[in-house]
C-alpha positions, -999 to 999 in steps of 0.1 A, spaced: -836 -81 -654 -870 -72 -640 -868 -100 -614 -834 -86 -602 -849 -52 -597 -879 -67 -578 -856 -87 -555 -834 -56 -549 -865 -36 -539 -876 -63 -515 -841 -65 -499 -841 -27 -493 -875 -30 -477 -861 -56 -452 -828 -39 -442 -831 -13 -415 -826 24 -426 -797 43 -411 -817 76 -412 -853 74 -400 -882 98 -399 -902 104 -367 -926 76 -373 -899 50 -381 -878 61 -351 -908 60 -327 -916 25 -339 -879 15 -335 -879 29 -299 -913 15 -290 -928 49 -281 -954 73 -295 -945 99 -321 -958 126 -297 -933 115 -270 -905 114 -296 -913 149 -308 -911 161 -272 -878 142 -265 -863 155 -298 -872 191 -290 -858 188 -255 -826 171 -269 -832 140 -248 -827 118 -277 -801 123 -305 -818 138 -334 -814 165 -361 -836 186 -382 -836 184 -420 -857 214 -431 -886 213 -407 -886 175 -401 -869 156 -374 -845 128 -385 -828 101 -364 -797 80 -371 -802 44 -362 -766 40 -350 -768 70 -327 -801 58 -312 -786 24 -306 -755 40 -289 -778 63 -269 -799 34 -257 -768 15 -247 -756 45 -227 -790 49 -210 -789 12 -201 -754 15 -186 -764 45 -166 -795 28 -152 -775 -3 -142 -748 18 -126 -774 38 -106 -789 5 -94 -755 -7 -81 -749 23 -59 -753 16 -22 -783 32 -6 -775 53 25 -793 40 55 -809 62 81 -795 57 116 
């Protein structure tokens, strides 16, 4: 039974968390925690407060990144007006 508990704990350590704290979310996004605090306070990234701590849902961050990527690609495809 002990080996089963140990293997279950190691599985949990490997699978990504759905709800992340500021440190985990910053690592996931590849940015500093200071930047993420700022973006969360400005509502730039999807986040919510649980007590006095910021929390981030992995699925919402993935959807937000996809949306940001699509918007960036769309803005690159827009024709640039030429001066005459």
